[in-house]
N, C-alpha and C positions, 0 to 999 in steps of 0.2 A: 636507473631500474624500472621505479614506475612509469617513467618516460616511453621505454623501450615495450614497456607491456600495455600500454596504452596505445600504441601505434600498431602493436602485433596485433590487439583486441579488434581496431578499426578495420585492421585488412582482413581478419579472416570472420569478417559479417558482425560485429558486437556493437556497434554503431549503426544508424540507419542513415542512407545518404540524404544529404540536403535537399535534393528533388523529392523525397517523401514528402516531405513538409507541404510542399507548393502544390503537391497531387490531391493531399488531404485536405487543404484549404479550398482547392475547386471540387472536392467531393462534398464537403460541408455547404458549398455555394447553390447547390443543386437540390430539390426538392428530396424528402425522405426516399420516397419510391419510385424517381425518375428513373427511366432506362438509360437518362444519360449519365449515368452514374457506374453502369457497368463496365466500360471502357477504362474508365478512371481506376476503378477497383482491380483490374486486371493488372493495370500498369504499376500500380501500387503494392499489389500481391508479387509480382516481380522481382521489385525491389527489395521486399521484405524478406525474400526466402532463406538469406544469408542468416539473417538474424533469428529467424524463426528457428532454424538448425540449431543454431549455436546456442540459443537462450530456451530451448524448450523446456516444459517442465522436468522432466525427467533428470536433466542434468543442471539448470539452473537451481533449482529449489536446494540440493543438497549442497551447494556453493554456498548460498545464502544463511543456511544453517550451520554449517559447521564453521563459518567466520563469527557467527555468535556465540555459539560452543567455546570458541576460542578467546573471544572475549572476555567469557565467563570463568572461564578456567584458567586464566593468565593471571600471572601476578602483576602488580601495578607498574607502570614506569619508574623509572629511579628517581625522578624528579616528584613523584607523587607517594607519600608515606601510607597513603590507605584511600583504600574505594570502598569504604564497608557502606557508604550513602550511595554508591552509583546507582542510577536507575536507567535504564534503556527505554527508548521510544524508538518506533520505526514508523516511516513512511512511506508509501507507496504509489504509484501512478500508471493507471493503465495498465500493463503488463506486471508491474510490480504491484498493483492494488492485490490483486489474486493472493500472491504470496504472501501479503501482508496480512489478509484476511484469515490465512493459514494460521501463520505464527501467533495471530490473537487467540486459535483454539486451544493453545496450548499444549498441543499433542505431548502423549507420554513417552515418545523413542524421540522427540526433539529436545525433554530435559536434562539438566547435567547437576551433578554437584559442583556448586562454584567453590571459587579459589578461596582460600582461608579470609584472605585479605576483604573479602566481599561478604565476609559474614560477621566479622567483629563490630558491635554494636548493634547489628540488627537481631531480627528475631532468633533466639538460638534453634529455635523448632528447624531452621534451616539447615544447619550444621550437619553434613553427612548426608543430607536429603537430594535428590535430583528436583531442581525448580525451574520454574519457567524463564526463559530466555530474555523476554521482553515484558515491560510492565503495562505498556499502553499502545495503541498503534492508531494511525489516521491515513484514509485511503481517499484518492480525488478519482473520479471517473474510472474505477477497477475493471479490469476486464479478466476473462479465464475464471470467472465465477461461477460454481456450480449453486444455483437454488433452487431449493431453501437450504440444502442440506449445508453448505460450507458457513452460512450464516447462522443456522440453528446451533452448530458445533461450536461457536465464538464465546468466550468465558472471558478474555480480557477485555478491559476497556477500550472500543472501539468508535472512533468517529467517521462517518462517510459524507463526502460531499459529492453529488452528481447530478447533472442534467435530468430533466424529468422524461427527455429521449434521449438516448446514447447510443452509437454506431456497435457496440461491443455488451449492450444488455438489453433484451427486451423490455417493453415497457411494463409489462405484467410482472416481470421479475423484478424491475424497479419496486415497484409496488409492493410485491411479496417481502422483498429486501425491509423495506421501509416498517412494514406492519410487525416482522420478526423484531425487529430491534425494540420497537417499540413494545412489544410483547414482553420481552426480556424485562425493560425498565418496570413494566407494571409487576412481573414476579416479583423482582428484586423489591418494591413499593410493599408487596402483601407479606414479603420475610422483613419486614421493618427498616429497610435500608431505604434512606434519604436521596443518597446521591445516584443519579442516573449513570450508570456505565457506558451506556451506547447511545448514539445517536446518528440520526441520517438525515442530511439537508439536502431539498431537492431544489434544485434551481432551474425556473422556466426559461425555455430556450439556449442554455448553457450547452455548445458543441464537445463532443468529446475531445480530451485534450486542452479545456479551458485553464484547467490549473497550471500548466507548465509552458505555455506556448503565449507567444505573443503575437496577437492580429492588431498590429499598428494600423490607428485609425478607426477601429472598431470598439467603441467606447462600451458597449455592452459586453463583450467576450471579456475586455481587459478588466470591466468592475466585477464580474463574477471570479476572475483570477485572485483580485484584492479580497472577494469574500472566501475564497477557500484558505488565503493566507492567513488571514484572521483566525479561522476558524481553527486551523493546525495548530497556531502559536498560544491560542485558549485554551486547548486540549491538551498540547503538553505543558502549558503552566502549571495546569491544573494537576496532571498525575505526576510529573516528573518534579514537581517543588516540593 
């Protein structure tokens, strides 16, 4: 069943063709504002059209939220007696980064009343109350982010890793995002909280996609991928343990 669905999703455009990665590498090899990028952008855009249609925010976000709501409202598997300590972390990259940031906003319309197995042993104030879907979030080189409003609305622990210049976010927006998250930490310090719940790590020279793609032979970009991996693992260990 899963295999059939995977094949179907590939056929209707949920997966980018391999040729797109080659074009992306060519784009990143050109200077940021080089006219030589234009024909490459056009080719890449043509290849991405099916995915952009299938994964447009209006249809993609509801599927993500629905999955997490089902996770929070379902009984545990038969092999697990209780999920009272269940915590959920979410990671998103590029297109998924925008949705990750939205989930870290803990929107009222997303919250659900958890299954009773997820309440036992936890704070009883959560019983019968609609509560958050996720406990923390990590994103690298996010796209589809409205700066500053999307970042200002974040309320759950969020860690961001991004290059100081990125194809999908203006440099001014990157700087603004960093400052907004720093400001959130300062506000928490003023309220007496010692643990920072927000961070934004800037990597000078990191290409868009550095966290999930392998540029074999490029030690710099591969090193950035390692940095992002360690950052994510440390973040989840902190908030999910």
